[in-house]
C-alpha positions in Angstrom: -4.6 -15.8 47.0 -3.5 -14.5 50.4 0.1 -14.9 49.5 -0.5 -13.0 46.2 -2.0 -10.1 48.1 0.8 -10.0 50.6 3.5 -9.8 47.8 1.7 -7.2 45.6 2.7 -3.6 46.0 0.3 -1.3 47.8 -0.1 2.5 47.3 -1.5 5.0 49.7 -4.7 6.6 48.7 -3.1 10.1 48.7 -0.4 8.9 46.3 -2.9 7.2 44.1 -4.9 10.4 43.8 -2.0 12.9 43.4 0.5 11.1 41.2 -1.9 10.3 38.2 -3.2 13.9 38.4 0.3 15.3 38.3 1.4 13.0 35.5 -1.6 14.0 33.4 -0.7 17.7 33.9 2.9 17.0 33.1 2.0 15.0 30.0 -0.5 17.7 28.8 1.9 20.6 29.4 4.8 18.7 27.8 2.7 17.8 24.8 1.6 21.4 24.4 5.2 22.5 24.6 6.3 19.9 22.1 3.5 20.8 19.7 4.4 24.5 20.1 8.0 23.7 19.3 7.0 21.6 16.2 4.6 24.3 15.1 7.4 26.8 15.3 9.7 24.6 13.3 7.0 24.2 10.6 6.6 28.0 10.6 10.3 28.4 10.1 10.2 25.9 7.2 7.3 27.8 5.6 9.0 31.2 6.2 12.3 29.9 4.7 10.5 28.5 1.8 8.6 31.7 1.1 11.7 33.8 1.5 13.7 31.6 -0.8 10.9 31.6 -3.4 10.7 35.4 -3.2 14.4 35.7 -3.7 14.3 33.2 -6.7 11.5 35.2 -8.2 13.5 38.4 -8.0 16.6 36.7 -9.5 14.5 35.3 -12.3 13.0 38.6 -13.1 16.4 40.3 -13.1 18.0 37.7 -15.3 15.1 37.9 -17.8 15.4 41.7 -17.9 19.2 41.9 -17.9 19.9 39.1 -20.3 17.2 40.1 -22.9 18.9 43.5 -23.4 21.9 42.4 -25.5 19.7 40.2 -27.7 17.4 43.2 -28.3 20.5 45.3 -29.2 21.6 42.7 -31.7 18.2 42.6 -33.3 18.1 46.4 -33.6 21.5 46.3 -35.3 20.4 43.5 -37.5 17.3 45.4 -38.6 19.2 48.6 -39.3 21.7 46.7 -41.5 18.8 45.1 -43.3 17.1 48.4 -44.2 20.4 50.1 -45.1 20.6 52.5 -42.2 23.8 50.9 -40.8 26.8 49.9 -42.9 29.1 47.9 -40.8 31.8 48.0 -43.5 32.2 51.8 -42.8 34.0 51.4 -39.5 34.0 55.1 -38.7 30.2 55.4 -38.8 29.8 52.0 -37.1 32.2 53.1 -34.3 30.1 56.3 -33.7 26.8 54.3 -33.8 28.1 51.5 -31.3 29.4 54.2 -29.0 26.0 56.0 -28.9 24.2 52.7 -28.2 26.5 52.1 -25.2 25.5 55.6 -24.0 21.8 54.5 -24.2 22.2 51.0 -22.7 24.3 51.4 -19.5 24.1 47.7 -18.6 25.8 46.7 -21.9 29.6 46.6 -21.9 30.5 45.7 -25.5 29.1 45.9 -29.0 30.9 44.6 -32.1 30.7 43.0 -35.5 33.0 40.6 -37.4 32.6 39.2 -40.9 33.9 36.4 -43.1 36.7 38.7 -44.5 38.2 38.6 -41.0 37.3 42.3 -40.4 36.2 43.4 -37.0 34.9 46.5 -35.3 33.9 46.7 -31.6 33.3 49.4 -28.9 33.9 48.5 -25.2 32.8 50.3 -22.0 35.8 50.6 -19.7 36.0 51.3 -16.0 35.9 55.0 -15.0 33.4 56.0 -17.8 35.9 55.6 -20.6 35.4 53.8 -23.9 37.7 52.1 -26.4 37.4 50.8 -29.9 38.9 47.6 -31.3 39.6 47.5 -35.0 40.9 44.9 -37.5 40.9 45.8 -41.2 43.4 46.3 -44.0 45.1 49.1 -42.1 45.9 46.9 -39.0 47.1 43.9 -40.9 46.7 40.6 -39.1 46.5 42.3 -35.7 43.5 43.8 -33.8 44.4 47.2 -32.4 42.7 48.9 -29.4 42.3 52.7 -29.2 40.8 55.1 -26.7 37.8 57.2 -27.6 37.1 60.7 -26.4 34.0 62.0 -24.9 32.4 62.5 -28.3 33.2 59.0 -29.4 36.1 60.1 -31.7 39.2 58.1 -32.1 42.2 59.3 -30.1 45.4 58.4 -31.7 46.5 56.5 -28.6 46.8 52.7 -28.9 46.2 51.0 -25.6 46.3 47.4 -26.6 46.7 44.8 -29.4 45.8 41.2 -30.2 48.2 39.6 -32.6 47.1 37.4 -35.5 43.4 38.0 -34.6 40.9 36.1 -36.7 37.3 36.8 -35.6 35.9 33.8 -37.6 37.9 31.5 -35.3 36.7 33.1 -32.1 34.3 30.9 -29.9 31.5 33.6 -30.0 31.7 33.8 -33.8 31.6 30.0 -34.3 28.7 29.7 -31.8 26.5 32.0 -33.9 27.5 30.4 -37.2 26.8 26.9 -35.9 23.5 27.8 -34.3 22.4 29.8 -37.3 20.2 31.9 -35.0 20.5 34.3 -32.1 22.3 32.5 -29.2 24.9 33.0 -26.5 28.6 32.4 -26.6 30.7 31.0 -23.7 31.7 33.2 -20.8 35.1 34.7 -21.6 37.7 37.2 -20.4 37.7 40.8 -21.9 41.1 41.2 -23.6 41.4 44.9 -24.1 41.4 46.1 -20.5 44.1 45.9 -17.9 41.6 44.9 -15.2 40.4 41.3 -15.5 36.7 41.1 -16.3 34.5 38.2 -17.4 31.7 38.7 -19.9 29.1 36.7 -21.8 28.5 37.5 -25.5 25.0 37.6 -27.1 25.6 36.8 -30.8 23.4 36.8 -33.9 24.4 35.6 -37.4 23.8 38.1 -40.2 23.0 37.1 -43.8 22.4 39.4 -46.7 19.2 39.5 -48.7 20.4 36.7 -51.0 20.8 34.5 -47.9 24.6 34.5 -47.9 26.3 34.4 -44.5 28.1 37.7 -44.0 29.2 37.9 -40.3 28.2 38.0 -36.7 26.7 40.7 -34.5 28.0 40.7 -30.9 26.7 42.4 -27.7 28.4 41.5 -24.4 27.5 41.8 -20.7 29.8 41.9 -17.7 29.0 38.9 -15.5 30.0 40.8 -12.3 26.9 43.0 -12.7 24.7 39.9 -11.9 26.8 39.3 -8.7 26.3 43.0 -7.9 22.5 42.6 -8.1 22.7 39.4 -6.0 24.7 41.3 -3.3 21.8 43.7 -2.9 19.3 41.0 -2.0 18.9 40.7 1.8 18.0 37.1 2.6 19.1 36.3 6.1 22.3 37.0 8.2 24.1 34.0 6.8 22.0 33.1 3.7 23.0 33.5 0.1 22.2 32.9 -3.5 24.4 31.8 -6.3 24.1 30.9 -10.0 26.1 28.1 -11.8 26.0 26.5 -15.2 25.2 22.8 -15.7 29.0 22.0 -15.6 29.0 23.3 -12.0 31.0 26.5 -12.8 30.0 29.6 -10.9 28.3 32.4 -12.8 27.4 34.8 -10.0 27.2 34.9 -6.2 25.7 37.1 -3.6 28.7 36.5 -1.3 32.2 38.1 -1.5 33.8 34.9 -2.6 35.3 35.1 -6.1 33.8 33.2 -9.1 37.2 32.9 -10.8 40.9 33.0 -10.1 43.7 34.8 -12.1 46.9 33.1 -13.1 49.4 34.9 -15.2 46.8 37.5 -16.2 44.3 34.8 -17.3 41.0 34.3 -15.6 40.0 30.7 -14.7 36.4 30.1 -13.6 35.9 28.3 -10.3 33.7 25.3 -9.8 31.0 25.9 -7.1 32.1 22.8 -5.3 35.6 24.3 -4.8 34.3 27.8 -3.8 36.0 29.5 -0.8 32.5 30.1 0.6 31.7 27.1 2.8 27.9 27.4 2.2 28.3 27.4 -1.6 30.8 24.6 -1.5 28.6 22.4 0.8 25.4 23.2 -1.0 26.9 22.2 -4.4 28.4 19.0 -3.0 25.0 18.1 -1.5 23.2 18.8 -4.9 25.7 16.7 -6.7 25.2 13.8 -4.3 21.4 14.2 -4.3 20.9 14.4 -8.1 24.1 12.7 -9.3 24.2 15.1 -12.2 23.2 18.8 -12.3 21.5 18.1 -15.6 18.9 16.2 -13.5 17.6 19.4 -12.0 14.5 20.0 -14.1 12.1 21.8 -11.7 11.9 23.9 -8.6 12.7 21.8 -5.5 12.9 22.6 -1.8 15.6 20.5 0.0 17.5 20.6 3.2 20.8 19.1 4.6 23.1 19.6 7.6 26.5 21.1 7.9 28.2 20.1 11.2 24.8 19.2 12.6 23.2 22.5 11.6 20.3 22.4 9.2 20.4 24.3 5.9 17.5 25.0 3.6 18.2 24.9 -0.1 15.9 26.0 -2.9 17.2 25.0 -6.3 15.6 26.0 -9.6 16.6 25.6 -13.3 16.8 28.8 -15.4 16.7 28.8 -19.1 16.0 31.3 -21.9 15.0 31.0 -25.5 18.6 31.7 -26.7 20.2 28.7 -25.1 21.3 29.7 -21.6 20.9 26.8 -19.1 21.8 27.8 -15.5 20.8 26.7 -12.0 19.8 29.2 -9.3 20.5 28.1 -5.7 19.2 29.9 -2.7 20.6 28.8 0.8 19.4 29.7 4.3 20.6 28.5 7.7 17.9 27.3 10.0 19.7 29.0 12.9 18.9 32.4 11.3 15.3 31.9 12.3 15.5 29.8 15.4 16.4 32.4 18.0 12.8 33.3 18.7 11.8 29.6 18.7 14.4 28.8 21.3 13.3 31.8 23.4 9.7 30.5 23.2 10.9 27.0 24.2 12.6 28.4 27.3 9.5 30.3 28.3 7.4 27.1 27.8 9.7 25.2 30.1 9.4 27.8 32.8 5.6 27.9 32.5 5.6 24.0 32.7 7.6 24.1 35.9 5.4 26.7 37.4 2.2 24.8 36.4 3.7 21.6 37.8 4.4 23.1 41.2 0.9 24.7 41.4 -0.6 21.4 40.3 1.2 19.4 43.0 0.0 21.9 45.7 -3.6 21.7 44.5 -3.4 17.9 44.2 -2.1 17.5 47.8 -4.9 19.8 49.2 -7.5 18.0 47.1 -6.2 14.6 48.1 -6.3 15.5 51.8 -10.0 16.6 51.6 -10.8 13.2 50.1 -8.4 10.8 52.0 -9.2 11.9 55.6 -12.8 10.7 55.6 -11.9 7.6 53.5 -9.2 6.7 56.1 -11.9 7.0 58.9 -14.1 4.6 57.0 -11.2 2.3 56.4 -10.4 2.2 60.2 -14.0 1.7 61.1 -14.2 -1.3 58.6 -11.1 -2.8 60.2 -12.8 -2.7 63.7 -16.0 -4.2 62.3 -14.0 -7.0 60.7 -12.4 -7.6 64.1 -15.8 -8.2 65.6 -16.8 -4.7 66.8 -20.2 -4.5 65.0 -21.2 -1.4 67.0 -18.6 0.8 65.4 -19.9 3.8 63.4 -18.2 6.6 61.5 -20.4 9.6 62.4 -17.9 12.5 62.1 -18.1 15.9 60.4 -15.3 17.6 58.3 -14.6 21.3 57.8 -15.3 20.7 54.0 -18.1 18.2 53.5 -18.0 16.3 50.1 -21.5 15.2 49.3 -20.5 11.8 47.8 -18.2 11.0 50.8 -20.9 12.1 53.2 -23.3 9.7 51.4 -20.7 6.9 51.7 -20.3 7.4 55.5 -24.0 7.3 56.0 -24.3 4.2 53.8 -21.4 2.6 55.7 -23.2 3.2 59.1 -26.4 1.8 57.6 -24.6 -1.3 56.3 -22.9 -1.9 59.7 -26.3 -2.0 61.4 -27.7 -4.3 58.8 -24.6 -6.6 59.1 -25.1 -6.8 62.9 -28.8 -7.7 62.3 -27.8 -10.3 59.7 -25.3 -12.0 62.0 -28.0 -12.4 64.6 -30.4 -14.1 62.2 -27.8 -16.0 60.1 -28.1 -19.4 61.8 -31.8 -19.7 61.1 -31.3 -18.7 57.4 -28.4 -21.2 57.1 -30.7 -24.1 58.2 -33.5 -23.0 55.9 -31.1 -22.7 52.9 -29.6 -26.1 53.7 -33.0 -27.7 53.5 -33.7 -26.0 50.2 -30.4 -27.2 48.8 -31.0 -30.8 49.9 -34.4 -30.8 48.1 -32.8 -29.4 44.9 -30.1 -32.0 45.1 -32.7 -34.8 45.2 -34.4 -33.4 42.2 -31.1 -33.1 40.2 -30.3 -36.8 41.0 -33.6 -37.9 39.8 -33.2 -35.9 36.6 -29.8 -37.4 36.0 -31.2 -40.9 36.3 -33.9 -40.1 33.7 -31.3 -38.6 31.4 -29.2 -41.8 31.7 -32.1 -43.9 30.7 -33.0 -41.6 27.8 -29.3 -41.7 26.6 -29.2 -45.5 26.8 -32.5 -45.8 24.9 -31.4 -43.3 22.2 -28.0 -45.1 21.9 -29.8 -48.4 21.4 -32.1 -46.9 18.8 -29.1 -45.3 16.9 -27.2 -48.6 17.1 -30.1 -50.5 15.6 -30.4 -48.0 12.7 -26.7 -48.1 12.1 -26.8 -51.9 12.1 -29.7 -51.9 9.6 -27.8 -49.5 7.4 -24.8 -51.8 7.3 -27.0 -54.9 6.8 -28.7 -53.5 3.7 -25.5 -52.4 2.0 -24.4 -54.7 -0.9 -22.1 -57.5 0.4 -19.0 -58.6 -1.3 -20.8 -61.4 -3.2 -23.3 -59.0 -4.7 -20.5 -56.9 -6.1 -19.1 -59.8 -8.0 -21.0 -59.4 -11.4 -19.7 -61.1 -14.5 -18.0 -58.7 -16.9 -17.7 -56.0 -14.3 -15.2 -55.0 -11.6 -17.0 -53.1 -8.7 -15.6 -51.7 -5.5 -17.5 -49.6 -2.9 -16.6 -47.6 0.3 -18.8 -45.8 2.8 -17.8 -44.2 6.2 -20.2 -42.3 8.3 -19.1 -39.1 10.1 -21.5 -39.8 13.1 -23.0 -42.9 14.6 -25.7 -42.8 11.8 -24.8 -41.5 8.4 -26.9 -39.9 5.7 -25.1 -41.3 2.6 -26.7 -44.1 0.4 -25.4 -46.4 -2.3 -26.6 -49.7 -3.7 -25.7 -52.2 -6.5 -28.6 -54.3 -7.8 -28.4 -56.9 -10.6 -31.9 -57.7 -11.9 -32.4 -59.6 -15.1 -29.0 -58.6 -16.5 -29.5 -54.9 -15.8 -27.0 -53.6 -13.2 -28.5 -50.7 -11.3 -26.2 -48.3 -9.4 -27.7 -45.9 -6.9 -26.0 -43.2 -4.9 -27.5 -40.4 -2.7 -26.8 -38.0 0.1 -29.3 -37.1 2.7 -29.2 -33.6 4.2 -27.6 -33.7 7.7 -26.7 -36.8 9.9 -28.3 -38.7 12.8 -31.4 -40.7 13.3 -33.7 -39.0 10.8 -31.1 -39.0 8.0 -30.4 -42.7 8.6 -34.2 -43.6 8.5 -34.6 -41.6 5.2 -31.6 -43.5 3.8 -33.2 -46.8 4.7 -36.5 -45.7 3.1 -34.7 -44.7 -0.1 -32.9 -48.1 -0.3 -36.2 -49.9 0.2 -38.0 -47.9 -2.4 -35.3 -48.3 -5.0 -35.2 -52.1 -4.4 -39.0 -52.3 -4.6 -39.2 -50.4 -7.9 -36.5 -52.6 -9.4 -38.3 -55.8 -8.3 -41.5 -54.6 -10.1 -39.3 -54.1 -13.2 -39.9 -50.3 -13.5 -37.3 -49.1 -16.1 -38.7 -45.7 -17.1 -36.5 -43.1 -15.3 -39.3 -40.6 -15.0 -41.8 -43.0 -13.5 -39.1 -44.6 -11.4 -37.9 -41.4 -9.7 -41.4 -39.8 -9.6 -42.8 -42.8 -7.7 -39.8 -43.0 -5.4 -40.1 -39.2 -4.7 -43.8 -39.3 -3.9 -43.3 -42.3 -1.5 -40.4 -40.6 0.4 -42.1 -37.1 0.4 -45.2 -38.5 2.1 -43.1 -40.4 4.7 -41.0 -37.3 5.4 -44.2 -35.2 5.9 -45.6 -37.8 8.3 -42.3 -37.6 10.2 -42.7 -33.8 10.3 -39.1 -33.6 9.0 -37.4 -31.3 6.6 -34.9 -33.8 5.3 -34.3 -34.4 1.6 -31.7 -36.1 -0.5 -29.9 -36.0 -3.8 -30.1 -39.3 -5.7 -28.7 -40.6 -9.0 -29.8 -43.9 -10.6 -27.6 -45.5 -13.2 -28.7 -48.6 -15.3 -26.1 -50.6 -17.1 -26.7 -53.3 -19.7 -25.0 -54.6 -22.9 -22.2 -52.0 -22.7 -24.6 -49.0 -22.4 -25.4 -47.0 -19.3 -28.4 -44.7 -18.6 -28.0 -41.8 -16.0 -30.9 -40.0 -14.3 -31.5 -38.0 -11.1 -29.7 -35.0 -9.6 -26.5 -35.6 -7.5 -22.8 -34.9 -7.7 -21.1 -35.1 -11.1 -20.9 -38.7 -12.6 -17.3 -39.5 -13.6 -17.0 -41.5 -16.8 -13.4 -42.9 -17.3 -12.2 -44.3 -20.6 -9.7 -47.1 -21.1 -6.6 -44.9 -21.3 -7.6 -43.0 -18.1 -9.4 -40.1 -19.9 -12.0 -38.5 -17.6 -15.4 -37.2 -18.6 -17.4 -35.3 -16.0 -21.2 -35.5 -16.4 -23.2 -32.7 -14.7 -26.5 -34.2 -13.3 -28.0 -30.8 -12.3 -30.6 -31.0 -15.2 -31.3 -34.7 -14.8 -33.6 -34.5 -11.8 -34.6 -32.7 -8.5 -33.8 -33.3 -4.8 -35.9 -36.2 -3.5 -38.6 -35.6 -0.8 -38.4 -31.8 -1.2 -41.6 -31.5 -3.3 -44.5 -33.9 -4.0 -44.3 -33.7 -7.8 -40.9 -33.6 -9.6 -41.8 -35.4 -12.9 -41.2 -32.4 -15.1 -37.7 -32.0 -13.7 -36.6 -35.6 -14.4 -34.5 -36.5 -17.5 -31.8 -39.0 -18.4 -28.8 -39.5 -20.7 -27.2 -42.6 -22.0 -23.7 -43.5 -23.3 -21.6 -46.4 -24.4 -19.0 -48.1 -22.2 -16.3 -50.0 -24.0 -14.1 -52.6 -22.5 -11.8 -50.9 -20.0 -14.2 -48.0 -19.5 -15.9 -47.4 -16.2 -17.9 -45.2 -13.9 -17.0 -43.5 -10.5 -19.8 -42.2 -8.2 -19.2 -40.3 -5.0 -20.7 -38.0 -2.4 -19.7 -34.5 -1.4 -18.0 -35.9 1.7 -15.0 -36.5 -0.6 -14.8 -33.3 -2.6 -15.6 -31.0 0.3 -13.2 -32.7 2.8 -11.1 -30.0 4.3 -7.5 -29.9 5.6 -6.3 -28.0 8.6 -6.3 -24.8 6.6 -10.0 -25.2 5.6 -9.0 -26.0 2.0 -11.4 -28.4 0.3 -10.1 -31.5 -1.5 -12.1 -30.8 -4.8 -13.1 -32.8 -7.8 -9.9 -32.2 -9.9 -7.5 -34.0 -7.5 -9.9 -36.9 -7.3 -10.1 -37.2 -11.1 -6.3 -37.0 -11.4 -5.9 -39.9 -8.9 -8.5 -41.9 -10.8 -6.9 -41.3 -14.1 -3.4 -42.2 -12.9 -4.6 -45.5 -11.3 -7.2 -46.5 -13.9 -5.0 -49.4 -15.1 -5.5 -51.0 -11.6 -8.4 -53.0 -10.3 -11.6 -51.2 -9.0 -10.6 -52.0 -5.4 -7.1 -50.5 -5.9 -8.6 -47.4 -7.5 -11.0 -47.0 -4.7 -8.2 -47.3 -2.1 -6.0 -44.9 -4.0 -8.7 -42.2 -3.9 -9.5 -42.8 -0.2 -5.8 -42.7 0.7 -5.3 -39.4 -1.1 -8.4 -37.9 0.7 -7.0 -39.1 4.0 -3.6 -37.5 3.2 -5.4 -34.2 2.4 -7.5 -34.2 5.6 -4.5 -35.1 7.8 -5.3 -34.7 11.5 -8.5 -32.6 10.8 -11.8 -34.1 11.9 -14.1 -35.7 9.3 -17.3 -33.6 9.3 -19.3 -35.4 6.5 -20.0 -39.0 5.4 -17.6 -40.3 2.7 -19.0 -42.7 0.0 -17.2 -43.9 -3.2 -18.4 -46.4 -5.8 -16.1 -47.6 -8.7 -17.3 -49.8 -11.6 -15.1 -51.0 -14.5 -16.2 -53.0 -17.6 -13.6 -55.8 -17.8 -15.0 -58.3 -20.4 -18.2 -59.4 -22.1 -20.4 -60.8 -19.4 -23.8 -59.5 -18.5 -24.6 -58.3 -22.0 -24.3 -61.9 -23.4 -27.5 -62.9 -21.7 -30.8 -62.3 -23.4 -32.6 -59.4 -21.9 -36.4 -59.5 -21.2 -38.4 -56.5 -22.5 -38.7 -55.0 -19.0 -35.0 -54.7 -18.6 -34.3 -52.8 -21.8 -32.6 -49.4 -21.3 -34.4 -46.3 -22.5 
């Protein structure tokens, strides 16, 4: 112990007081700073989420309003044609009407109508407030001609464009309406009548006459760039943005200045969002493709995030659909850095406050430690002098700041020093007195040990006598040799004296098998087992064959003896009488196993055949019996719960089923071999585990005609 103390590290009291105090403050301040930072990050997440949802709501509202308009115009035109107020075959009137509609609906860029006779009339809003009309009829031949309109919507005889071999019925927008047979949308396409490249989306509606015949298609177009213009007006964050794409990943609109299409040889080609020149759109689309695998898997509003070059990006993705077949995806992106500047400033402020708090804490800790350690050091030095033999040493000093507890400690120390001096002066007399007391106590302990040895020897002798008596009254090998039967038995006690009982008695040709299990172990259990064997033997000798009278008399005898012993012991007991190939079973014990010639096992429940012996003075009403035939090769197996409840190292019990299986598999062998097979299997199950209960097994097989050949006196007949 001394060497251990010398090698252990020692701390000064001042260090032990200051360092934990400072560490606690550092931990507390650091935790507060960390929680503040995490709270700020959560606030940023919530803010970004709310901002993105607000943007998405605005985009949703705009799309619903903007994209409903062309469908409404188509429906208006459809209704006017139905009631006869609009005749689309009169191109002059139709031109004026379409031109006036464009004056009313400023967001619409094109209104037209084509029919099955390959005729077409359409009015388009051009840049600079101008309008043009597109016509294909008998006068234009196979071509569609484009003319400017004046400020009153009249035709100016100035052709500004033409489309050769124009067949409206083969146009994608026309075919889309005819195939859907209801109002729908055509694919995004390039306007052909204007020198400036523009993309539009056509709202189309099939028209049928009153007889239900398909006549043609109404068309109202929007310019896609107007959606991008609206998105440009939304202020999200310094580097945030919103874009719309279809389910094929092609851009529809974007709030950034990056184009949604390219122009090659005067033809517009739409761009995929994954190849956009805007890095945020490109990275967001690539992330969504990797995350979902297919853009068609986006079925609900979802908040996501990913990193670009280590910088976190918030992405809100939402599907957008309308009743006419549009199926787009709205994506709102925000950089985390757009909101983190204030959080970083707060973090720097927190670090500075932590440093200031730490310095102040160390200063206060040092001052506090000095006010505590100085008087403690004085007490420590005084204790060293007293340990060196100076028993007159006292503390007795006063500090500028008196701490009540330390002042009490100093006074207590001085008091103990005085008591210690007094104790040393009287120690020798006390040692002599105590030595005499210890010698007296030692003599008493030696005498008690001698008495305990004598009691142990006497008790061991008594237990040995009872154990020998138990072994002496068990059936010997000669008694188990009964003509016509093959019998084998096994019993092993868990303690010096066991509580299991079995017997085999052959009286006047009736073979009686008894098996029981006394509660507990030890001397009382062994005595009760001996009494049970004696009572069974006596009742057999007086030729008592009635199972009710047999067990009732045995129970009353044992019950009175147990009461005289002032014991609470009892036992389960089953009595089997065999004669002339028939066996009678009575008494309550474990299941009785009946085994047929081929190894088939029948389990007889004895719960309703009796009552525990010596538990109550009158059990006659509980006693019953059953009887059954035993053919040649049939037999009986009796056992105690020491077999079925034997546990392995994992506390798993052996059980009845494994025992029955071993018996069935080995039934073709002799009774002794069957017994040994069961015991070996139980031992294998137990392994190194201690045996906690007595183990008893009795096996009987009917081998040939034997006992039943003899004439039976009336007293031996089975009930």
